[in-house]
mmCIF file of the N, C-alpha and C atoms, coordinates in Angstrom:
data_MODEL
# 
_entry.id   MODEL 
# 
loop_
_atom_site.group_PDB 
_atom_site.id 
_atom_site.type_symbol 
_atom_site.label_atom_id 
_atom_site.label_alt_id 
_atom_site.label_comp_id 
_atom_site.label_asym_id 
_atom_site.label_entity_id 
_atom_site.label_seq_id 
_atom_site.pdbx_PDB_ins_code 
_atom_site.Cartn_x 
_atom_site.Cartn_y 
_atom_site.Cartn_z 
_atom_site.occupancy 
_atom_site.B_iso_or_equiv 
_atom_site.pdbx_formal_charge 
_atom_site.auth_seq_id 
_atom_site.auth_comp_id 
_atom_site.auth_asym_id 
_atom_site.auth_atom_id 
_atom_site.pdbx_PDB_model_num 
ATOM 1   N N  . ASN A 1 1  ? 57.465 -192.734 -67.373 1.00 0.00 ? 1  ASN A N  1 
ATOM 2   C CA . ASN A 1 1  ? 56.787 -193.405 -66.196 1.00 0.00 ? 1  ASN A CA 1 
ATOM 3   C C  . ASN A 1 1  ? 55.737 -192.632 -65.421 1.00 0.00 ? 1  ASN A C  1 
ATOM 4   N N  . GLY A 1 2  ? 55.543 -191.330 -65.952 1.00 0.00 ? 2  GLY A N  1 
ATOM 5   C CA . GLY A 1 2  ? 54.373 -190.655 -65.342 1.00 0.00 ? 2  GLY A CA 1 
ATOM 6   C C  . GLY A 1 2  ? 54.576 -189.974 -64.078 1.00 0.00 ? 2  GLY A C  1 
ATOM 7   N N  . ARG A 1 3  ? 55.370 -190.381 -63.305 1.00 0.00 ? 3  ARG A N  1 
ATOM 8   C CA . ARG A 1 3  ? 55.693 -189.869 -62.139 1.00 0.00 ? 3  ARG A CA 1 
ATOM 9   C C  . ARG A 1 3  ? 56.139 -188.140 -62.367 1.00 0.00 ? 3  ARG A C  1 
ATOM 10  N N  . THR A 1 4  ? 55.507 -187.048 -61.556 1.00 0.00 ? 4  THR A N  1 
ATOM 11  C CA . THR A 1 4  ? 55.980 -185.657 -61.721 1.00 0.00 ? 4  THR A CA 1 
ATOM 12  C C  . THR A 1 4  ? 56.453 -185.313 -60.448 1.00 0.00 ? 4  THR A C  1 
ATOM 13  N N  . GLY A 1 5  ? 56.782 -185.966 -59.022 1.00 0.00 ? 5  GLY A N  1 
ATOM 14  C CA . GLY A 1 5  ? 56.888 -185.424 -57.801 1.00 0.00 ? 5  GLY A CA 1 
ATOM 15  C C  . GLY A 1 5  ? 55.412 -184.786 -57.030 1.00 0.00 ? 5  GLY A C  1 
ATOM 16  N N  . TRP A 1 6  ? 56.049 -184.145 -56.091 1.00 0.00 ? 6  TRP A N  1 
ATOM 17  C CA . TRP A 1 6  ? 55.099 -183.871 -55.021 1.00 0.00 ? 6  TRP A CA 1 
ATOM 18  C C  . TRP A 1 6  ? 54.603 -182.221 -55.526 1.00 0.00 ? 6  TRP A C  1 
ATOM 19  N N  . TYR A 1 7  ? 53.185 -181.877 -55.299 1.00 0.00 ? 7  TYR A N  1 
ATOM 20  C CA . TYR A 1 7  ? 52.870 -180.848 -55.423 1.00 0.00 ? 7  TYR A CA 1 
ATOM 21  C C  . TYR A 1 7  ? 52.475 -180.240 -54.014 1.00 0.00 ? 7  TYR A C  1 
ATOM 22  N N  . PHE A 1 8  ? 52.693 -179.284 -53.712 1.00 0.00 ? 8  PHE A N  1 
ATOM 23  C CA . PHE A 1 8  ? 51.940 -178.640 -52.323 1.00 0.00 ? 8  PHE A CA 1 
ATOM 24  C C  . PHE A 1 8  ? 52.063 -177.114 -52.615 1.00 0.00 ? 8  PHE A C  1 
ATOM 25  N N  . ARG A 1 9  ? 50.836 -176.596 -51.763 1.00 0.00 ? 9  ARG A N  1 
ATOM 26  C CA . ARG A 1 9  ? 50.586 -175.199 -51.752 1.00 0.00 ? 9  ARG A CA 1 
ATOM 27  C C  . ARG A 1 9  ? 51.081 -174.757 -50.179 1.00 0.00 ? 9  ARG A C  1 
ATOM 28  N N  . VAL A 1 10 ? 51.922 -173.804 -49.988 1.00 0.00 ? 10 VAL A N  1 
ATOM 29  C CA . VAL A 1 10 ? 52.285 -173.443 -48.735 1.00 0.00 ? 10 VAL A CA 1 
ATOM 30  C C  . VAL A 1 10 ? 51.395 -172.077 -48.288 1.00 0.00 ? 10 VAL A C  1 
ATOM 31  N N  . LEU A 1 11 ? 50.867 -172.754 -46.928 1.00 0.00 ? 11 LEU A N  1 
ATOM 32  C CA . LEU A 1 11 ? 50.230 -171.777 -46.216 1.00 0.00 ? 11 LEU A CA 1 
ATOM 33  C C  . LEU A 1 11 ? 50.551 -170.549 -45.481 1.00 0.00 ? 11 LEU A C  1 
ATOM 34  N N  . LYS A 1 12 ? 51.372 -171.097 -44.797 1.00 0.00 ? 12 LYS A N  1 
ATOM 35  C CA . LYS A 1 12 ? 52.410 -170.574 -43.863 1.00 0.00 ? 12 LYS A CA 1 
ATOM 36  C C  . LYS A 1 12 ? 53.741 -171.299 -43.756 1.00 0.00 ? 12 LYS A C  1 
ATOM 37  N N  . PRO A 1 13 ? 54.766 -169.856 -44.223 1.00 0.00 ? 13 PRO A N  1 
ATOM 38  C CA . PRO A 1 13 ? 56.053 -170.138 -44.373 1.00 0.00 ? 13 PRO A CA 1 
ATOM 39  C C  . PRO A 1 13 ? 56.829 -170.930 -42.832 1.00 0.00 ? 13 PRO A C  1 
ATOM 40  N N  . GLY A 1 14 ? 57.623 -171.796 -43.075 1.00 0.00 ? 14 GLY A N  1 
ATOM 41  C CA . GLY A 1 14 ? 58.061 -172.486 -41.893 1.00 0.00 ? 14 GLY A CA 1 
ATOM 42  C C  . GLY A 1 14 ? 59.096 -173.260 -42.329 1.00 0.00 ? 14 GLY A C  1 
ATOM 43  N N  . VAL A 1 15 ? 59.799 -174.389 -41.441 1.00 0.00 ? 15 VAL A N  1 
ATOM 44  C CA . VAL A 1 15 ? 60.497 -175.189 -41.665 1.00 0.00 ? 15 VAL A CA 1 
ATOM 45  C C  . VAL A 1 15 ? 59.849 -176.736 -41.626 1.00 0.00 ? 15 VAL A C  1 
ATOM 46  N N  . ILE A 1 16 ? 60.080 -177.631 -42.596 1.00 0.00 ? 16 ILE A N  1 
ATOM 47  C CA . ILE A 1 16 ? 59.788 -178.881 -42.486 1.00 0.00 ? 16 ILE A CA 1 
ATOM 48  C C  . ILE A 1 16 ? 61.113 -179.859 -42.594 1.00 0.00 ? 16 ILE A C  1 
ATOM 49  N N  . GLU A 1 17 ? 61.211 -180.889 -41.835 1.00 0.00 ? 17 GLU A N  1 
ATOM 50  C CA . GLU A 1 17 ? 62.533 -181.727 -41.713 1.00 0.00 ? 17 GLU A CA 1 
ATOM 51  C C  . GLU A 1 17 ? 62.096 -183.121 -41.920 1.00 0.00 ? 17 GLU A C  1 
ATOM 52  N N  . ALA A 1 18 ? 62.792 -183.947 -42.461 1.00 0.00 ? 18 ALA A N  1 
ATOM 53  C CA . ALA A 1 18 ? 62.580 -185.487 -42.317 1.00 0.00 ? 18 ALA A CA 1 
ATOM 54  C C  . ALA A 1 18 ? 61.897 -185.861 -41.248 1.00 0.00 ? 18 ALA A C  1 
ATOM 55  N N  . GLY A 1 19 ? 60.801 -186.766 -41.367 1.00 0.00 ? 19 GLY A N  1 
ATOM 56  C CA . GLY A 1 19 ? 60.111 -187.229 -40.222 1.00 0.00 ? 19 GLY A CA 1 
ATOM 57  C C  . GLY A 1 19 ? 58.873 -186.366 -39.630 1.00 0.00 ? 19 GLY A C  1 
ATOM 58  N N  . MET A 1 20 ? 58.840 -185.328 -40.086 1.00 0.00 ? 20 MET A N  1 
ATOM 59  C CA . MET A 1 20 ? 57.900 -184.469 -39.755 1.00 0.00 ? 20 MET A CA 1 
ATOM 60  C C  . MET A 1 20 ? 56.558 -184.808 -40.659 1.00 0.00 ? 20 MET A C  1 
ATOM 61  N N  . ASN A 1 21 ? 55.302 -184.499 -39.999 1.00 0.00 ? 21 ASN A N  1 
ATOM 62  C CA . ASN A 1 21 ? 54.066 -184.924 -40.862 1.00 0.00 ? 21 ASN A CA 1 
ATOM 63  C C  . ASN A 1 21 ? 53.543 -183.781 -41.628 1.00 0.00 ? 21 ASN A C  1 
ATOM 64  N N  . ILE A 1 22 ? 52.872 -184.440 -42.608 1.00 0.00 ? 22 ILE A N  1 
ATOM 65  C CA . ILE A 1 22 ? 52.225 -183.337 -43.569 1.00 0.00 ? 22 ILE A CA 1 
ATOM 66  C C  . ILE A 1 22 ? 51.003 -183.733 -43.739 1.00 0.00 ? 22 ILE A C  1 
ATOM 67  N N  . GLU A 1 23 ? 49.923 -182.773 -43.379 1.00 0.00 ? 23 GLU A N  1 
ATOM 68  C CA . GLU A 1 23 ? 48.700 -183.074 -43.492 1.00 0.00 ? 23 GLU A CA 1 
ATOM 69  C C  . GLU A 1 23 ? 47.921 -182.363 -44.572 1.00 0.00 ? 23 GLU A C  1 
ATOM 70  N N  . LEU A 1 24 ? 47.083 -183.319 -45.038 1.00 0.00 ? 24 LEU A N  1 
ATOM 71  C CA . LEU A 1 24 ? 46.149 -182.539 -46.173 1.00 0.00 ? 24 LEU A CA 1 
ATOM 72  C C  . LEU A 1 24 ? 44.962 -181.781 -45.918 1.00 0.00 ? 24 LEU A C  1 
ATOM 73  N N  . MET A 1 25 ? 44.590 -180.523 -45.934 1.00 0.00 ? 25 MET A N  1 
ATOM 74  C CA . MET A 1 25 ? 43.788 -179.896 -45.158 1.00 0.00 ? 25 MET A CA 1 
ATOM 75  C C  . MET A 1 25 ? 42.705 -179.759 -46.040 1.00 0.00 ? 25 MET A C  1 
ATOM 76  N N  . GLU A 1 26 ? 42.817 -179.658 -47.562 1.00 0.00 ? 26 GLU A N  1 
ATOM 77  C CA . GLU A 1 26 ? 41.477 -179.714 -48.040 1.00 0.00 ? 26 GLU A CA 1 
ATOM 78  C C  . GLU A 1 26 ? 41.984 -179.812 -49.777 1.00 0.00 ? 26 GLU A C  1 
ATOM 79  N N  . ARG A 1 27 ? 41.028 -180.619 -50.248 1.00 0.00 ? 27 ARG A N  1 
ATOM 80  C CA . ARG A 1 27 ? 41.108 -181.101 -51.869 1.00 0.00 ? 27 ARG A CA 1 
ATOM 81  C C  . ARG A 1 27 ? 40.051 -180.050 -52.730 1.00 0.00 ? 27 ARG A C  1 
ATOM 82  N N  . LEU A 1 28 ? 40.471 -179.296 -53.157 1.00 0.00 ? 28 LEU A N  1 
ATOM 83  C CA . LEU A 1 28 ? 39.223 -178.183 -53.911 1.00 0.00 ? 28 LEU A CA 1 
ATOM 84  C C  . LEU A 1 28 ? 38.845 -178.904 -54.827 1.00 0.00 ? 28 LEU A C  1 
ATOM 85  N N  . HIS A 1 29 ? 39.719 -179.582 -55.937 1.00 0.00 ? 29 HIS A N  1 
ATOM 86  C CA . HIS A 1 29 ? 39.144 -180.065 -57.178 1.00 0.00 ? 29 HIS A CA 1 
ATOM 87  C C  . HIS A 1 29 ? 39.457 -181.506 -57.347 1.00 0.00 ? 29 HIS A C  1 
ATOM 88  N N  . PRO A 1 30 ? 38.728 -182.380 -56.314 1.00 0.00 ? 30 PRO A N  1 
ATOM 89  C CA . PRO A 1 30 ? 39.125 -183.708 -56.278 1.00 0.00 ? 30 PRO A CA 1 
ATOM 90  C C  . PRO A 1 30 ? 38.945 -184.477 -57.655 1.00 0.00 ? 30 PRO A C  1 
ATOM 91  N N  . GLU A 1 31 ? 38.066 -183.698 -58.531 1.00 0.00 ? 31 GLU A N  1 
ATOM 92  C CA . GLU A 1 31 ? 37.772 -184.533 -59.784 1.00 0.00 ? 31 GLU A CA 1 
ATOM 93  C C  . GLU A 1 31 ? 39.141 -184.333 -60.879 1.00 0.00 ? 31 GLU A C  1 
ATOM 94  N N  . PHE A 1 32 ? 39.913 -183.495 -60.191 1.00 0.00 ? 32 PHE A N  1 
ATOM 95  C CA . PHE A 1 32 ? 41.119 -183.395 -61.242 1.00 0.00 ? 32 PHE A CA 1 
ATOM 96  C C  . PHE A 1 32 ? 42.538 -183.837 -60.482 1.00 0.00 ? 32 PHE A C  1 
ATOM 97  N N  . THR A 1 33 ? 43.215 -184.706 -60.853 1.00 0.00 ? 33 THR A N  1 
ATOM 98  C CA . THR A 1 33 ? 44.332 -185.458 -60.228 1.00 0.00 ? 33 THR A CA 1 
ATOM 99  C C  . THR A 1 33 ? 45.317 -184.957 -61.290 1.00 0.00 ? 33 THR A C  1 
ATOM 100 N N  . VAL A 1 34 ? 46.754 -185.214 -60.665 1.00 0.00 ? 34 VAL A N  1 
ATOM 101 C CA . VAL A 1 34 ? 47.874 -184.646 -61.275 1.00 0.00 ? 34 VAL A CA 1 
ATOM 102 C C  . VAL A 1 34 ? 48.121 -185.711 -62.607 1.00 0.00 ? 34 VAL A C  1 
ATOM 103 N N  . ALA A 1 35 ? 47.764 -186.891 -62.503 1.00 0.00 ? 35 ALA A N  1 
ATOM 104 C CA . ALA A 1 35 ? 47.997 -187.777 -62.991 1.00 0.00 ? 35 ALA A CA 1 
ATOM 105 C C  . ALA A 1 35 ? 46.822 -187.597 -64.331 1.00 0.00 ? 35 ALA A C  1 
ATOM 106 N N  . TRP A 1 36 ? 46.011 -187.569 -63.976 1.00 0.00 ? 36 TRP A N  1 
ATOM 107 C CA . TRP A 1 36 ? 44.774 -187.007 -64.947 1.00 0.00 ? 36 TRP A CA 1 
ATOM 108 C C  . TRP A 1 36 ? 45.353 -185.855 -66.142 1.00 0.00 ? 36 TRP A C  1 
ATOM 109 N N  . ALA A 1 37 ? 45.598 -184.730 -65.165 1.00 0.00 ? 37 ALA A N  1 
ATOM 110 C CA . ALA A 1 37 ? 46.059 -183.419 -65.864 1.00 0.00 ? 37 ALA A CA 1 
ATOM 111 C C  . ALA A 1 37 ? 47.371 -183.538 -66.630 1.00 0.00 ? 37 ALA A C  1 
ATOM 112 N N  . ASN A 1 38 ? 48.051 -184.452 -66.261 1.00 0.00 ? 38 ASN A N  1 
ATOM 113 C CA . ASN A 1 38 ? 49.457 -184.657 -67.305 1.00 0.00 ? 38 ASN A CA 1 
ATOM 114 C C  . ASN A 1 38 ? 48.968 -185.681 -68.686 1.00 0.00 ? 38 ASN A C  1 
ATOM 115 N N  . SER A 1 39 ? 47.826 -186.474 -68.278 1.00 0.00 ? 39 SER A N  1 
ATOM 116 C CA . SER A 1 39 ? 47.514 -187.355 -69.456 1.00 0.00 ? 39 SER A CA 1 
ATOM 117 C C  . SER A 1 39 ? 46.842 -186.202 -70.270 1.00 0.00 ? 39 SER A C  1 
ATOM 118 N N  . VAL A 1 40 ? 46.134 -185.522 -69.860 1.00 0.00 ? 40 VAL A N  1 
ATOM 119 C CA . VAL A 1 40 ? 45.441 -184.860 -70.925 1.00 0.00 ? 40 VAL A CA 1 
ATOM 120 C C  . VAL A 1 40 ? 46.456 -183.928 -71.715 1.00 0.00 ? 40 VAL A C  1 
ATOM 121 N N  . MET A 1 41 ? 47.514 -183.279 -71.126 1.00 0.00 ? 41 MET A N  1 
ATOM 122 C CA . MET A 1 41 ? 48.128 -182.261 -71.340 1.00 0.00 ? 41 MET A CA 1 
ATOM 123 C C  . MET A 1 41 ? 49.414 -183.054 -72.240 1.00 0.00 ? 41 MET A C  1 
ATOM 124 N N  . HIS A 1 42 ? 49.513 -184.478 -72.065 1.00 0.00 ? 42 HIS A N  1 
ATOM 125 C CA . HIS A 1 42 ? 50.461 -185.132 -73.429 1.00 0.00 ? 42 HIS A CA 1 
ATOM 126 C C  . HIS A 1 42 ? 49.683 -185.774 -73.993 1.00 0.00 ? 42 HIS A C  1 
ATOM 127 N N  . ALA A 1 43 ? 48.379 -186.137 -74.039 1.00 0.00 ? 43 ALA A N  1 
ATOM 128 C CA . ALA A 1 43 ? 47.699 -187.128 -74.928 1.00 0.00 ? 43 ALA A CA 1 
ATOM 129 C C  . ALA A 1 43 ? 47.880 -186.860 -76.488 1.00 0.00 ? 43 ALA A C  1 
ATOM 130 N N  . LYS A 1 44 ? 48.325 -187.948 -76.983 1.00 0.00 ? 44 LYS A N  1 
ATOM 131 C CA . LYS A 1 44 ? 48.184 -188.163 -78.417 1.00 0.00 ? 44 LYS A CA 1 
ATOM 132 C C  . LYS A 1 44 ? 47.297 -189.362 -79.041 1.00 0.00 ? 44 LYS A C  1 
ATOM 133 N N  . PRO A 1 45 ? 46.275 -189.227 -79.751 1.00 0.00 ? 45 PRO A N  1 
ATOM 134 C CA . PRO A 1 45 ? 45.795 -188.061 -79.825 1.00 0.00 ? 45 PRO A CA 1 
ATOM 135 C C  . PRO A 1 45 ? 45.272 -187.137 -79.217 1.00 0.00 ? 45 PRO A C  1 
ATOM 136 N N  . ARG A 1 46 ? 44.871 -185.737 -79.425 1.00 0.00 ? 46 ARG A N  1 
ATOM 137 C CA . ARG A 1 46 ? 44.556 -184.898 -78.566 1.00 0.00 ? 46 ARG A CA 1 
ATOM 138 C C  . ARG A 1 46 ? 43.115 -185.152 -78.175 1.00 0.00 ? 46 ARG A C  1 
ATOM 139 N N  . ARG A 1 47 ? 42.602 -184.743 -77.107 1.00 0.00 ? 47 ARG A N  1 
ATOM 140 C CA . ARG A 1 47 ? 41.147 -184.850 -76.743 1.00 0.00 ? 47 ARG A CA 1 
ATOM 141 C C  . ARG A 1 47 ? 40.621 -183.545 -76.119 1.00 0.00 ? 47 ARG A C  1 
ATOM 142 N N  . HIS A 1 48 ? 40.009 -182.842 -76.924 1.00 0.00 ? 48 HIS A N  1 
ATOM 143 C CA . HIS A 1 48 ? 39.983 -181.449 -76.767 1.00 0.00 ? 48 HIS A CA 1 
ATOM 144 C C  . HIS A 1 48 ? 38.471 -181.128 -76.194 1.00 0.00 ? 48 HIS A C  1 
ATOM 145 N N  . ASP A 1 49 ? 37.713 -182.281 -75.777 1.00 0.00 ? 49 ASP A N  1 
ATOM 146 C CA . ASP A 1 49 ? 36.633 -182.021 -74.431 1.00 0.00 ? 49 ASP A CA 1 
ATOM 147 C C  . ASP A 1 49 ? 37.948 -182.285 -73.230 1.00 0.00 ? 49 ASP A C  1 
ATOM 148 N N  . ASP A 1 50 ? 38.491 -183.010 -73.113 1.00 0.00 ? 50 ASP A N  1 
ATOM 149 C CA . ASP A 1 50 ? 39.533 -182.947 -71.947 1.00 0.00 ? 50 ASP A CA 1 
ATOM 150 C C  . ASP A 1 50 ? 40.157 -181.999 -71.963 1.00 0.00 ? 50 ASP A C  1 
ATOM 151 N N  . ASP A 1 51 ? 40.604 -181.044 -73.013 1.00 0.00 ? 51 ASP A N  1 
ATOM 152 C CA . ASP A 1 51 ? 41.312 -180.039 -72.714 1.00 0.00 ? 51 ASP A CA 1 
ATOM 153 C C  . ASP A 1 51 ? 40.485 -178.677 -72.196 1.00 0.00 ? 51 ASP A C  1 
ATOM 154 N N  . ARG A 1 52 ? 39.389 -178.637 -72.698 1.00 0.00 ? 52 ARG A N  1 
ATOM 155 C CA . ARG A 1 52 ? 38.469 -177.603 -72.561 1.00 0.00 ? 52 ARG A CA 1 
ATOM 156 C C  . ARG A 1 52 ? 38.199 -177.651 -70.954 1.00 0.00 ? 52 ARG A C  1 
ATOM 157 N N  . ARG A 1 53 ? 37.833 -179.295 -70.590 1.00 0.00 ? 53 ARG A N  1 
ATOM 158 C CA . ARG A 1 53 ? 37.437 -179.230 -69.060 1.00 0.00 ? 53 ARG A CA 1 
ATOM 159 C C  . ARG A 1 53 ? 38.548 -178.972 -68.211 1.00 0.00 ? 53 ARG A C  1 
ATOM 160 N N  . LEU A 1 54 ? 39.759 -179.396 -68.389 1.00 0.00 ? 54 LEU A N  1 
ATOM 161 C CA . LEU A 1 54 ? 40.889 -178.999 -67.496 1.00 0.00 ? 54 LEU A CA 1 
ATOM 162 C C  . LEU A 1 54 ? 41.274 -177.432 -67.634 1.00 0.00 ? 54 LEU A C  1 
ATOM 163 N N  . ALA A 1 55 ? 40.954 -177.023 -68.842 1.00 0.00 ? 55 ALA A N  1 
ATOM 164 C CA . ALA A 1 55 ? 41.294 -175.269 -68.779 1.00 0.00 ? 55 ALA A CA 1 
ATOM 165 C C  . ALA A 1 55 ? 40.533 -174.437 -67.922 1.00 0.00 ? 55 ALA A C  1 
ATOM 166 N N  . ALA A 1 56 ? 39.496 -175.139 -67.704 1.00 0.00 ? 56 ALA A N  1 
ATOM 167 C CA . ALA A 1 56 ? 38.323 -174.474 -67.051 1.00 0.00 ? 56 ALA A CA 1 
ATOM 168 C C  . ALA A 1 56 ? 38.727 -174.458 -65.525 1.00 0.00 ? 56 ALA A C  1 
ATOM 169 N N  . CYS A 1 57 ? 39.806 -175.123 -64.979 1.00 0.00 ? 57 CYS A N  1 
ATOM 170 C CA . CYS A 1 57 ? 39.472 -175.292 -63.432 1.00 0.00 ? 57 CYS A CA 1 
ATOM 171 C C  . CYS A 1 57 ? 40.384 -174.139 -63.029 1.00 0.00 ? 57 CYS A C  1 
ATOM 172 N N  . PRO A 1 58 ? 39.522 -173.477 -62.361 1.00 0.00 ? 58 PRO A N  1 
ATOM 173 C CA . PRO A 1 58 ? 40.313 -172.222 -61.895 1.00 0.00 ? 58 PRO A CA 1 
ATOM 174 C C  . PRO A 1 58 ? 41.575 -172.437 -60.944 1.00 0.00 ? 58 PRO A C  1 
ATOM 175 N N  . ALA A 1 59 ? 42.288 -173.376 -60.662 1.00 0.00 ? 59 ALA A N  1 
ATOM 176 C CA . ALA A 1 59 ? 43.477 -173.388 -59.795 1.00 0.00 ? 59 ALA A CA 1 
ATOM 177 C C  . ALA A 1 59 ? 44.559 -174.164 -60.859 1.00 0.00 ? 59 ALA A C  1 
ATOM 178 N N  . LEU A 1 60 ? 44.085 -174.085 -62.128 1.00 0.00 ? 60 LEU A N  1 
ATOM 179 C CA . LEU A 1 60 ? 45.060 -174.462 -63.131 1.00 0.00 ? 60 LEU A CA 1 
ATOM 180 C C  . LEU A 1 60 ? 46.324 -173.205 -63.090 1.00 0.00 ? 60 LEU A C  1 
ATOM 181 N N  . ALA A 1 61 ? 47.480 -173.570 -63.830 1.00 0.00 ? 61 ALA A N  1 
ATOM 182 C CA . ALA A 1 61 ? 48.278 -172.699 -63.976 1.00 0.00 ? 61 ALA A CA 1 
ATOM 183 C C  . ALA A 1 61 ? 48.058 -171.919 -65.291 1.00 0.00 ? 61 ALA A C  1 
ATOM 184 N N  . GLU A 1 62 ? 48.316 -170.722 -65.327 1.00 0.00 ? 62 GLU A N  1 
ATOM 185 C CA . GLU A 1 62 ? 47.633 -169.739 -66.317 1.00 0.00 ? 62 GLU A CA 1 
ATOM 186 C C  . GLU A 1 62 ? 48.478 -170.036 -67.610 1.00 0.00 ? 62 GLU A C  1 
ATOM 187 N N  . SER A 1 63 ? 49.748 -170.643 -67.344 1.00 0.00 ? 63 SER A N  1 
ATOM 188 C CA . SER A 1 63 ? 50.311 -171.069 -68.733 1.00 0.00 ? 63 SER A CA 1 
ATOM 189 C C  . SER A 1 63 ? 49.821 -172.278 -69.092 1.00 0.00 ? 63 SER A C  1 
ATOM 190 N N  . TRP A 1 64 ? 49.090 -173.314 -68.547 1.00 0.00 ? 64 TRP A N  1 
ATOM 191 C CA . TRP A 1 64 ? 48.723 -174.359 -68.808 1.00 0.00 ? 64 TRP A CA 1 
ATOM 192 C C  . TRP A 1 64 ? 47.343 -174.118 -69.516 1.00 0.00 ? 64 TRP A C  1 
ATOM 193 N N  . ARG A 1 65 ? 46.668 -173.259 -68.747 1.00 0.00 ? 65 ARG A N  1 
ATOM 194 C CA . ARG A 1 65 ? 45.122 -172.597 -69.026 1.00 0.00 ? 65 ARG A CA 1 
ATOM 195 C C  . ARG A 1 65 ? 45.255 -172.245 -70.590 1.00 0.00 ? 65 ARG A C  1 
ATOM 196 N N  . THR A 1 66 ? 46.532 -171.452 -71.129 1.00 0.00 ? 66 THR A N  1 
ATOM 197 C CA . THR A 1 66 ? 46.464 -170.710 -72.387 1.00 0.00 ? 66 THR A CA 1 
ATOM 198 C C  . THR A 1 66 ? 46.762 -171.862 -73.317 1.00 0.00 ? 66 THR A C  1 
ATOM 199 N N  . HIS A 1 67 ? 47.646 -172.670 -73.022 1.00 0.00 ? 67 HIS A N  1 
ATOM 200 C CA . HIS A 1 67 ? 47.934 -173.823 -73.792 1.00 0.00 ? 67 HIS A CA 1 
ATOM 201 C C  . HIS A 1 67 ? 46.822 -174.504 -74.312 1.00 0.00 ? 67 HIS A C  1 
ATOM 202 N N  . LEU A 1 68 ? 46.037 -175.281 -73.386 1.00 0.00 ? 68 LEU A N  1 
ATOM 203 C CA . LEU A 1 68 ? 44.875 -175.912 -73.513 1.00 0.00 ? 68 LEU A CA 1 
ATOM 204 C C  . LEU A 1 68 ? 43.943 -175.208 -74.212 1.00 0.00 ? 68 LEU A C  1 
ATOM 205 N N  . GLU A 1 69 ? 43.696 -173.996 -73.891 1.00 0.00 ? 69 GLU A N  1 
ATOM 206 C CA . GLU A 1 69 ? 42.487 -173.348 -74.945 1.00 0.00 ? 69 GLU A CA 1 
ATOM 207 C C  . GLU A 1 69 ? 43.058 -173.023 -76.216 1.00 0.00 ? 69 GLU A C  1 
ATOM 208 N N  . GLN A 1 70 ? 44.048 -172.734 -76.352 1.00 0.00 ? 70 GLN A N  1 
ATOM 209 C CA . GLN A 1 70 ? 44.839 -172.745 -77.977 1.00 0.00 ? 70 GLN A CA 1 
ATOM 210 C C  . GLN A 1 70 ? 44.494 -173.987 -78.540 1.00 0.00 ? 70 GLN A C  1 
ATOM 211 N N  . ARG A 1 71 ? 45.100 -174.981 -77.775 1.00 0.00 ? 71 ARG A N  1 
ATOM 212 C CA . ARG A 1 71 ? 44.930 -176.109 -78.660 1.00 0.00 ? 71 ARG A CA 1 
ATOM 213 C C  . ARG A 1 71 ? 43.111 -176.787 -78.877 1.00 0.00 ? 71 ARG A C  1 
ATOM 214 N N  . ALA A 1 72 ? 42.322 -176.514 -78.015 1.00 0.00 ? 72 ALA A N  1 
ATOM 215 C CA . ALA A 1 72 ? 41.222 -176.900 -77.998 1.00 0.00 ? 72 ALA A CA 1 
ATOM 216 C C  . ALA A 1 72 ? 40.221 -176.084 -79.097 1.00 0.00 ? 72 ALA A C  1 
ATOM 217 N N  . ARG A 1 73 ? 40.858 -175.341 -79.518 1.00 0.00 ? 73 ARG A N  1 
ATOM 218 C CA . ARG A 1 73 ? 40.483 -174.458 -80.638 1.00 0.00 ? 73 ARG A CA 1 
ATOM 219 C C  . ARG A 1 73 ? 40.665 -175.182 -82.053 1.00 0.00 ? 73 ARG A C  1 
# 
């Protein structure tokens, strides 16, 4: 179904409970959505241009970057 859950970066440790607000402070790479990244990672057939584009994102996890760079070769 393509649903992956929520992705957050914790800037300050603390406690959050049901009913509390969460605020988006900044979106560093608005051109890359979680849905698009997942579609690139799981694409069949592979799209090597998209593999290279996503691998170039500095916020991407190193394991994904390595996998995408190897795949694009």
